[in-house]
ROTORFI-751558 format. One record per residue: residue number from 0; residue in three letters; x, y, z of N, C-alpha, C in turn. Coordinates in Angstrom, 3 decimals. Example, Ala and Ser with C-alpha at 12.3 -4.5 7.8 and 13.67 -1.06 7.14 Angstrom:
<nodes>
{0 "ALA" {13.190 -5.690 7.800} {12.300 -4.500 7.800} {13.200 -3.300 7.800}} {1 "SER" {12.850 -2.250 7.080} {13.670 -1.060 7.140} {12.900 0.030 7.870}} 
</nodes>
This chain:
<nodes>
{0 "MET" {94.968 124.657 107.013} {94.553 123.393 106.449} {94.373 122.398 107.580}} {1 "PRO" {93.155 122.193 107.999} {92.927 121.263 109.102} {93.249 119.808 108.736}} {2 "VAL" {93.841 119.127 109.680} {94.108 117.703 109.541} {93.405 117.011 110.691}} {3 "LEU" {92.510 116.105 110.350} {91.794 115.335 111.357} {92.543 114.025 111.548}} {4 "LEU" {93.188 113.869 112.690} {94.019 112.700 112.952} {93.306 111.759 113.908}} {5 "GLN" {93.216 110.489 113.494} {92.648 109.447 114.345} {93.667 108.318 114.455}} {6 "ASN" {94.072 108.022 115.675} {94.997 106.916 115.901} {94.180 105.736 116.418}} {7 "ARG" {93.931 104.762 115.562} {93.103 103.607 115.908} {93.935 102.352 116.107}} {8 "GLN" {95.167 102.518 116.496} {96.043 101.381 116.774} {96.854 101.702 118.028}} {9 "ARG" {97.356 100.656 118.652} {98.116 100.841 119.895} {99.527 100.270 119.822}} {10 "ALA" {99.858 99.645 118.713} {101.127 98.918 118.629} {102.344 99.824 118.468}} {11 "VAL" {102.181 100.949 117.814} {103.317 101.816 117.489} {103.024 103.236 117.964}} {12 "ALA" {103.912 103.768 118.792} {103.737 105.139 119.289} {104.089 106.137 118.191}} {13 "VAL" {103.332 107.221 118.163} {103.584 108.277 117.185} {103.255 109.620 117.831}} {14 "ASN" {104.015 110.639 117.477} {103.798 111.980 117.997} {102.733 112.664 117.140}} {15 "GLY" {101.557 112.841 117.691} {100.435 113.419 116.958} {100.686 114.839 116.486}} {16 "ALA" {101.351 115.647 117.313} {101.644 117.035 116.923} {102.586 117.054 115.716}} {17 "TRP" {103.627 116.226 115.746} {104.540 116.141 114.610} {103.801 115.689 113.360}} {18 "LEU" {102.966 114.657 113.498} {102.271 114.103 112.341} {101.293 115.111 111.749}} {19 "GLY" {100.568 115.831 112.594} {99.650 116.856 112.095} {100.387 117.948 111.345}} {20 "GLY" {101.507 118.398 111.901} {102.317 119.420 111.237} {102.888 118.929 109.918}} {21 "THR" {103.325 117.685 109.905} {103.858 117.102 108.675} {102.768 117.000 107.617}} {22 "ALA" {101.578 116.583 108.015} {100.463 116.479 107.065} {100.130 117.852 106.470}} {23 "GLU" {100.138 118.886 107.298} {99.887 120.242 106.791} {100.983 120.658 105.815}} {24 "ALA" {102.224 120.330 106.123} {103.343 120.653 105.227} {103.231 119.912 103.903}} {25 "VAL" {102.786 118.660 103.948} {102.601 117.874 102.723} {101.542 118.520 101.841}} {26 "LEU" {100.420 118.903 102.436} {99.352 119.545 101.661} {99.864 120.832 101.013}} {27 "ALA" {100.569 121.645 101.774} {101.098 122.900 101.238} {102.100 122.633 100.114}} {28 "ALA" {103.006 121.680 100.318} {104.022 121.367 99.312} {103.400 120.788 98.045}} {29 "ALA" {102.266 120.115 98.191} {101.570 119.531 97.038} {100.684 120.556 96.337}} {30 "GLY" {100.625 121.765 96.883} {99.841 122.826 96.258} {98.372 122.797 96.586}} {31 "VAL" {98.018 122.136 97.674} {96.615 122.048 98.077} {96.323 123.170 99.064}} {32 "GLN" {95.341 123.979 98.730} {94.970 125.085 99.613} {93.542 124.890 100.083}} {33 "SER" {93.253 125.327 101.271} {91.905 125.278 101.846} {91.318 123.876 101.829}} {34 "ALA" {92.124 122.901 102.184} {91.648 121.518 102.210} {91.713 120.968 103.613}} {35 "GLU" {90.838 120.029 103.865} {90.832 119.298 105.118} {91.184 117.852 104.782}} {36 "LEU" {92.082 117.276 105.549} {92.530 115.914 105.322} {92.200 115.074 106.538}} {37 "SER" {91.676 113.894 106.303} {91.470 112.927 107.370} {92.609 111.916 107.292}} {38 "LEU" {93.332 111.780 108.393} {94.458 110.854 108.468} {94.167 109.843 109.562}} {39 "VAL" {94.129 108.572 109.181} {93.769 107.508 110.111} {94.925 106.523 110.213}} {40 "LEU" {95.361 106.265 111.437} {96.437 105.310 111.710} {95.802 104.025 112.209}} {41 "VAL" {96.151 102.905 111.588} {95.494 101.640 111.910} {96.509 100.525 112.122}} {42 "SER" {96.001 99.404 112.605} {96.792 98.185 112.774} {96.843 97.431 111.446}} {43 "ASP" {97.732 96.445 111.367} {97.791 95.595 110.173} {96.473 94.858 109.956}} {44 "ARG" {95.864 94.422 111.029} {94.601 93.684 110.916} {93.517 94.551 110.275}} {45 "ARG" {93.403 95.781 110.737} {92.397 96.692 110.180} {92.727 97.042 108.729}} {46 "MET" {94.016 97.254 108.443} {94.420 97.583 107.074} {94.120 96.422 106.135}} {47 "ARG" {94.371 95.210 106.581} {94.067 94.044 105.747} {92.584 93.987 105.437}} {48 "SER" {91.767 94.263 106.425} {90.321 94.272 106.234} {89.897 95.340 105.216}} {49 "LEU" {90.465 96.530 105.320} {90.143 97.604 104.367} {90.625 97.248 102.960}} {50 "ASN" {91.820 96.703 102.862} {92.382 96.334 101.568} {91.546 95.241 100.906}} {51 "ARG" {91.081 94.298 101.703} {90.241 93.218 101.190} {88.895 93.777 100.724}} {52 "ARG" {88.328 94.650 101.520} {86.996 95.189 101.204} {87.009 96.112 99.982}} {53 "TYR" {87.983 97.006 99.903} {87.956 98.030 98.864} {88.828 97.735 97.651}} {54 "ARG" {89.836 96.873 97.810} {90.725 96.580 96.678} {90.734 95.100 96.312}} {55 "LYS" {89.984 94.296 97.046} {89.899 92.848 96.788} {91.254 92.174 96.895}} {56 "LYS" {92.103 92.692 97.799} {93.425 92.101 98.044} {93.489 91.698 99.512}} {57 "ASP" {93.556 90.402 99.757} {93.488 89.877 101.120} {94.865 89.847 101.773}} {58 "ARG" {95.418 91.043 101.974} {96.700 91.202 102.661} {96.772 92.639 103.171}} {59 "THR" {97.670 92.838 104.121} {97.838 94.200 104.606} {98.612 95.003 103.560}} {60 "THR" {98.566 96.297 103.697} {99.338 97.198 102.847} {99.764 98.376 103.713}} {61 "ASP" {100.607 99.233 103.202} {101.124 100.321 104.024} {100.222 101.546 104.047}} {62 "VAL" {99.616 101.900 102.911} {98.794 103.111 102.851} {97.653 102.922 101.855}} {63 "LEU" {96.507 103.457 102.206} {95.349 103.508 101.314} {94.848 104.945 101.281}} {64 "ALA" {94.281 105.331 100.157} {93.731 106.675 100.020} {92.299 106.578 99.503}} {65 "PHE" {91.417 107.353 100.121} {90.015 107.367 99.753} {89.604 108.805 99.433}} {66 "PRO" {89.652 109.180 98.146} {89.322 110.558 97.773} {87.834 110.848 97.929}} {67 "MET" {87.533 112.098 98.225} {86.142 112.522 98.376} {85.589 113.158 97.112}} {68 "HIS" {86.456 113.427 96.133} {86.036 114.108 94.917} {86.633 113.412 93.704}} {69 "GLU" {85.933 113.531 92.590} {86.463 113.024 91.337} {87.754 113.769 91.041}} {70 "ARG" {88.744 113.062 90.529} {90.006 113.719 90.281} {90.683 113.197 89.032}} {71 "LYS" {91.547 114.029 88.522} {92.416 113.707 87.402} {93.792 114.149 87.853}} {72 "ARG" {94.842 113.465 87.457} {96.171 113.721 87.984} {96.440 115.213 88.191}} {73 "GLY" {96.681 115.577 89.449} {97.046 116.944 89.786} {95.902 117.924 89.845}} {74 "GLN" {94.695 117.470 89.534} {93.542 118.364 89.554} {92.412 117.714 90.316}} {75 "ILE" {91.655 118.522 91.033} {90.486 118.028 91.746} {89.270 118.710 91.158}} {76 "TYR" {88.264 117.950 90.845} {87.022 118.510 90.336} {86.050 118.616 91.491}} {77 "PHE" {85.800 119.832 91.925} {84.977 120.060 93.098} {83.503 120.041 92.723}} {78 "PRO" {82.676 119.539 93.621} {81.238 119.636 93.358} {80.846 121.108 93.398}} {79 "ARG" {79.842 121.462 92.616} {79.383 122.855 92.635} {78.842 123.192 94.010}} {80 "ARG" {79.221 124.372 94.478} {78.763 124.815 95.793} {78.115 126.177 95.642}} {81 "LYS" {77.038 126.379 96.385} {76.352 127.663 96.339} {77.013 128.672 97.253}} {82 "THR" {77.780 128.180 98.220} {78.473 129.080 99.127} {79.963 128.843 99.006}} {83 "ASN" {80.717 129.782 99.439} {82.171 129.663 99.377} {82.679 129.058 100.679}} {84 "LEU" {82.261 127.839 100.948} {82.667 127.158 102.173} {84.109 126.673 102.031}} {85 "SER" {84.820 126.790 103.094} {86.206 126.379 103.067} {86.540 125.940 104.477}} {86 "PRO" {87.276 124.935 104.704} {87.939 124.082 103.732} {87.022 122.971 103.229}} {87 "PHE" {87.410 122.353 102.135} {86.688 121.200 101.627} {87.447 119.956 102.068}} {88 "LEU" {86.750 118.830 102.160} {87.386 117.581 102.574} {88.027 116.920 101.364}} {89 "LEU" {89.349 116.827 101.378} {90.099 116.214 100.292} {89.872 114.704 100.265}} {90 "GLY" {89.897 114.075 101.431} {89.703 112.637 101.514} {90.416 112.060 102.725}} {91 "ASP" {90.504 110.736 102.746} {91.121 110.009 103.853} {92.402 109.332 103.389}} {92 "VAL" {93.439 109.452 104.208} {94.650 108.660 104.032} {94.733 107.756 105.249}} {93 "VAL" {94.864 106.458 104.988} {94.933 105.460 106.054} {96.313 104.825 105.995}} {94 "ILE" {97.019 104.847 107.124} {98.372 104.292 107.196} {98.417 103.204 108.262}} {95 "SER" {98.994 102.068 107.901} {99.245 101.015 108.879} {100.591 101.298 109.536}} {96 "LEU" {100.564 101.685 110.810} {101.817 101.994 111.493} {102.703 100.771 111.715}} {97 "PRO" {102.159 99.588 112.031} {103.051 98.430 112.148} {103.784 98.114 110.838}} {98 "THR" {103.091 98.239 109.710} {103.743 98.014 108.421} {104.785 99.094 108.165}} {99 "ALA" {104.449 100.343 108.471} {105.404 101.443 108.300} {106.659 101.199 109.139}} {100 "LYS" {106.480 100.717 110.346} {107.626 100.447 111.227} {108.519 99.348 110.643}} {101 "ARG" {107.904 98.287 110.129} {108.673 97.199 109.509} {109.427 97.697 108.278}} {102 "GLN" {108.740 98.462 107.446} {109.368 98.974 106.228} {110.519 99.919 106.556}} {103 "ALA" {110.347 100.739 107.572} {111.423 101.655 107.978} {112.667 100.858 108.367}} {104 "ALA" {112.469 99.783 109.131} {113.600 98.943 109.549} {114.248 98.274 108.341}} {105 "GLU" {113.430 97.762 107.420} {113.953 97.094 106.227} {114.740 98.052 105.339}} {106 "LEU" {114.277 99.305 105.256} {114.912 100.293 104.383} {116.031 101.065 105.078}} {107 "GLY" {116.162 100.864 106.389} {117.240 101.498 107.125} {117.049 102.984 107.385}} {108 "HIS" {115.797 103.405 107.509} {115.564 104.793 107.888} {114.564 104.873 109.036}} {109 "SER" {114.278 106.061 109.488} {113.437 106.239 110.672} {111.959 106.023 110.363}} {110 "LEU" {111.207 105.764 111.419} {109.758 105.645 111.287} {109.176 106.961 110.771}} {111 "ARG" {109.693 108.083 111.252} {109.203 109.391 110.774} {109.410 109.547 109.265}} {112 "ASP" {110.564 109.129 108.779} {110.813 109.216 107.332} {109.823 108.345 106.562}} {113 "GLU" {109.570 107.150 107.057} {108.657 106.234 106.368} {107.223 106.752 106.414}} {114 "VAL" {106.788 107.235 107.566} {105.422 107.768 107.676} {105.271 108.997 106.779}} {115 "SER" {106.292 109.837 106.717} {106.248 111.005 105.819} {106.093 110.564 104.379}} {116 "ARG" {106.864 109.566 103.985} {106.784 109.055 102.610} {105.401 108.500 102.303}} {117 "LEU" {104.852 107.732 103.243} {103.519 107.154 103.037} {102.441 108.231 102.992}} {118 "LEU" {102.590 109.240 103.816} {101.642 110.353 103.823} {101.654 111.084 102.485}} {119 "VAL" {102.839 111.380 101.968} {102.954 112.026 100.655} {102.325 111.139 99.592}} {120 "HIS" {102.629 109.864 99.623} {102.093 108.909 98.654} {100.555 108.923 98.683}} {121 "GLY" {99.991 108.860 99.882} {98.533 108.863 100.016} {97.904 110.155 99.527}} {122 "VAL" {98.494 111.289 99.885} {97.950 112.583 99.436} {98.014 112.686 97.914}} {123 "LEU" {99.098 112.229 97.308} {99.176 112.273 95.845} {98.101 111.404 95.205}} {124 "HIS" {97.791 110.264 95.811} {96.667 109.463 95.311} {95.365 110.261 95.395}} {125 "LEU" {95.170 110.991 96.489} {93.958 111.814 96.615} {93.892 112.875 95.529}} {126 "LEU" {95.053 113.294 95.049} {95.122 114.323 94.003} {95.077 113.741 92.589}} {127 "GLY" {94.879 112.422 92.489} {94.696 111.810 91.177} {95.902 111.113 90.599}} {128 "TYR" {97.030 111.144 91.274} {98.204 110.410 90.799} {97.968 108.925 91.060}} {129 "ASP" {98.376 108.079 90.112} {98.164 106.642 90.278} {99.276 105.864 89.592}} {130 "HIS" {100.172 105.318 90.379} {101.317 104.571 89.862} {100.926 103.242 89.256}} {131 "GLU" {99.695 102.785 89.473} {99.262 101.491 88.940} {98.635 101.594 87.553}} {132 "ARG" {98.397 102.809 87.066} {97.776 103.013 85.758} {98.709 102.650 84.612}} {133 "SER" {99.935 103.143 84.687} {100.893 102.893 83.614} {102.300 103.189 84.127}} {134 "GLU" {103.284 102.786 83.343} {104.672 103.063 83.717} {104.925 104.575 83.711}} {135 "ARG" {104.354 105.267 82.748} {104.505 106.728 82.663} {103.915 107.396 83.907}} {136 "ASP" {102.713 106.957 84.306} {102.077 107.524 85.502} {102.879 107.210 86.759}} {137 "ALA" {103.483 106.027 86.788} {104.309 105.661 87.943} {105.521 106.587 88.041}} {138 "LEU" {106.128 106.895 86.906} {107.287 107.801 86.896} {106.878 109.219 87.311}} {139 "LEU" {105.740 109.683 86.809} {105.247 111.014 87.180} {104.984 111.100 88.682}} {140 "MET" {104.359 110.059 89.215} {104.045 110.061 90.643} {105.321 109.999 91.475}} {141 "ALA" {106.274 109.187 91.063} {107.542 109.072 91.804} {108.283 110.407 91.819}} {142 "ARG" {108.296 111.111 90.689} {108.952 112.428 90.629} {108.266 113.427 91.549}} {143 "ARG" {106.950 113.431 91.516} {106.190 114.367 92.353} {106.388 114.040 93.830}} {144 "GLU" {106.407 112.747 94.149} {106.626 112.307 95.525} {107.982 112.801 96.037}} {145 "LYS" {109.027 112.641 95.231} {110.363 113.092 95.624} {110.399 114.607 95.817}} {146 "ALA" {109.736 115.336 94.938} {109.725 116.799 95.043} {109.026 117.259 96.322}} {147 "VAL" {107.910 116.654 96.642} {107.178 117.028 97.870} {108.011 116.667 99.095}} {148 "LEU" {108.618 115.498 99.093} {109.463 115.092 100.224} {110.641 116.043 100.413}} {149 "ARG" {111.281 116.453 99.317} {112.371 117.423 99.419} {111.886 118.730 100.057}} {150 "THR" {110.714 119.171 99.638} {110.166 120.429 100.173} {109.877 120.327 101.657}} {151 "ILE" {109.207 119.257 102.071} {108.859 119.175 103.499} {110.083 118.912 104.365}} {152 "ARG" {111.048 118.199 103.853} {112.266 117.962 104.651} {113.095 119.235 104.751}} {153 "GLY" {112.994 120.085 103.751} {113.665 121.377 103.816} {113.047 122.301 104.836}} {154 "ASN" {111.778 121.995 105.215} {111.070 122.790 106.225} {111.198 122.183 107.614}} {155 "GLY" {112.041 121.165 107.762} {112.272 120.589 109.083} {111.308 119.501 109.505}} {156 "ASN" {110.501 118.969 108.579} {109.560 117.887 108.913} {110.151 116.531 108.633}} 
</nodes>
């Protein structure tokens, strides 16, 4: 499962090899096979710009997800393909590392733990989970997030 990692910020150091491995573990734990994920690390300024442009919210946020395919919770509807090309592009997860660093400090855990949590959160959004739809959907997403985190932490990520 290829992970395309782009670090477009300079404020917070991150181990790219660890992050790529963690992203692959998240995809596997979420049950995604033969997928390609684009993971982009950005500054608060860039995240605020993306949040304003795509969500009409003029503030920074920790993670955004941009799916490449129509989806329904836990299912991806793939466009018809004439060939069995693999992997397919699942979508983009964008994480603000400065925000992740602040949140990690506020919550009293490591930056790696916070980035892992945000990565899982973003991937679940790509898979159709949406905590903003309803209280029931928020509970479903929170349960799935915890299960994926338990799995990847059990694998040493």
